[in-house]
N, C-alpha and C positions, 0 to 999 in steps of 0.2 A: 356319654359324658360330654363329648365334643359337641353333639347336637344340642345338649342342654345349655352349654356355654354360649353357643351361637344364638340360641333363642333368647337368652338373657341379654346379650349385647344388642340384638335387634329391638327388644322391648325397651331397653335404655335409650337407644337412638330415637325410637318413635316418641317416647315420653319427652325426651329433650326437645325434639322438633315441635311437639305440641306446646311445650312450655314457651319456646321462643316465639311461636306464632301468637300464642295467647298474650305474651308480654307486649308484642308489637301492636296488637289490637288495643290493648289497654293504653299504651302510650298514645296511639292515634286518638283515642277517645279523650284523653287528658288534654292533648294539644287542641282538639276542636273546642273543648270546653273553655280553655284559656283564651283562644282567639275570639270565641263568641262573647266573652265577658270583657274583651279589650278591643273592640272594633275601632278601626282607625289608628291604632297604635303601630309603631314599628316594633316587630317582635322577632327575637331569636331564641330558640330553644336548643340547647346543646345536646347532640346525640350521644355524648360521652357520659354525662352524669345527670342529665335532665335539668341542668342549671338554666336559668332564664334571665334575659334582660329585655325590657320593653320600655319604649319611650312614648309618651303621649304626643298627640299631633301638635300641641302648642309648645312642647319641649319643657313644660313646667313640672312634670311628674315622671318618675322612673320606677319600674318594678324590677326587683332583684330577688334572687333566691332560687328555690326549687319550683318547678312548674306546678306541683301539688300544694306547695306552701309558699306562695309569693308574698313579698313584702313591698308595699308601696311607699315611696318617699317623695317629698317635694324636692325639686332640683336644688333648693337652698341647703338641703341636708348633705349634698355631695361635697366631700372634701377634696378628693383627688381621683383622677382617672389615669391608669397606667396600662401600657401594653407590655405583656410579659412574653419573653422568648425563653423557653426552657427554665422558667421560674425567675428569670432575671429581667428587671425593668429596662426597656429600651426607649420608652417615651414616658413622660409624666406631665400632666397638666393639672393644676390645682385651681381652686376657687380663690378669689381675692386678688393678691398681688400678681399672680400668674394667670388670671382669668383670660388674658389676651392670648394665651396659648403657647407659652414657652415649652419647648420640647427638648428632652435630653438628646444630645447628638445632632441637633438641628434638623430633625425630621419635619417635613412639611405636612400640613393638614391633608389627610387623605393619601399620604405617601408611605404608609407602613410597608406595603409590599416591596417598594423600591429600597427602603431602608434595610429590611430583613434580607433581601436578595444581595445587598452589597456588603453585608457584614462578613469580613474575613473570608470571602469566597474567591478562591483561586483554583486553577486546574489541579494543582498539587494538594491543596488543602480545601476540600469542599466545605461549604457552609451547611452544616447538618442541623436539622430542626427536629426536636422531639415533641415539643408542645408550643402552642400559641394560645394566649388567653388575654382577657380584659379584666383587669383588677380595679374594683371600685371601692373606695373607702368612704363610709358614710358616718354621720354623727348619730350613732346608735350604740349605746353601751352594751346592749345584749348581742348585737351582731354588727360589728364595725367594718368587717371586710368581706367582700364578695369576689369570687373568682369564677369567671365564665369561660369555659374552654371552647375555642373555635377549631382547634386541631390537636389531635394526639396521634403520634406515629404508631403504626401497628406493630413495628418490630423495634427491638432494643437498639439497633444500629441507627435509628432515626431516618429522616427523609431529606434528600437534597432540597435546598431552598428554592431551586429553580424547577423542581418537578411539577408537572401539570396538575397533579393531585392537590396541590396547595392553592391553586387559583381560586376555587370557590370559597374555601375558608378565609383566604386572605381578602377577597372582595367583601365578604360579610364583616370581617374584623375591621377593615378600612371604614366601611359604612357606619358601623355602630360607634367606633372611635370618633369619627368625624361628627356624628350627631351629638355625642356627649360633649365634645369640646365646643361645638357651636353653641349648645345650650348654656355651657358655663361662660362662654364669651358674652352671650346676651345678658346673662345674669350679672356679670361683672360690669357691663355697660349700664345696666339699669341701676346698679348700686352706685356707680360713679356719676350718674346723671345729676346735673345741678338742680337744686331745689328752686322752684319758681319764686318770683318776687312776691306774689300774693301769699304764698306759704310763709315766707320770711316775715312779711308784715303781720300776718296773723300771730306768729310767734311773739313778735314785739308787742302786739296788743295784749296777748295773754300775760306777758311779763308786766305790762303797765297795770292791768287789772289786778294782778297779784301784788302790786306795790313794789316790784323790783325795779321799775323804771319810773322816773318823773315824767310829767307831760313834756317838758323840754327835751329830755333824753329820748323819749319816744319819737318826737317830731324830728329830732336830729338824725336818728338812725333811719327813720322812714325816708327822709329826704336823701340820705346817702344811697339808699336802695333805688329810689325812683328818680334821682338826679333833679329833684325839685328844690327850690329855695326854701329855707327854713322860715316858718311863720313866727312872728314875734308874739 
């Protein structure tokens, strides 16, 4: 009986080992396929749940979701980008009024590691981390929220914020947070960029043709734009 039980346990261990090896090979194949279809993109694939975030070289597109079912969005569809520590937001940057990069708690761009390391960390009360993630909210009614995990502690007691095991995930989190914020900043600058004089004159001309402006009104507005004297 004992020999039979040992044989069963060995069989289970071998099967489990083959399953894990097979799963790793499958994941590697999926990763290669994703990288191959997104050449030149900045890519991160979470080892915890296969979540993915990828940014195009020009910063105008972002891919979110699962590596096997990725969704591509224009950067204009991004509403907010947050860094989560144990599920709570420690930084938040949104498009529009905060596109310049206002961050909760005064964190500097690219300084997530310093911020996390400094949160309530003392000799008597260590700063323990259970998870670190990037939360992205998009204008998509079907899937408005994506959370990509960069770190999950192996044990329920968590990990000290200063532990060396956090260096790599923090570096990656820093990088992708910075890339997203930079892209939002560029987008905000583009939105806030003044319209050229020629564009304004064309709008005036269209209004004149439509009958919304008289010839005199058109010349007056045009002169104000170009600082030219009004023709009688």
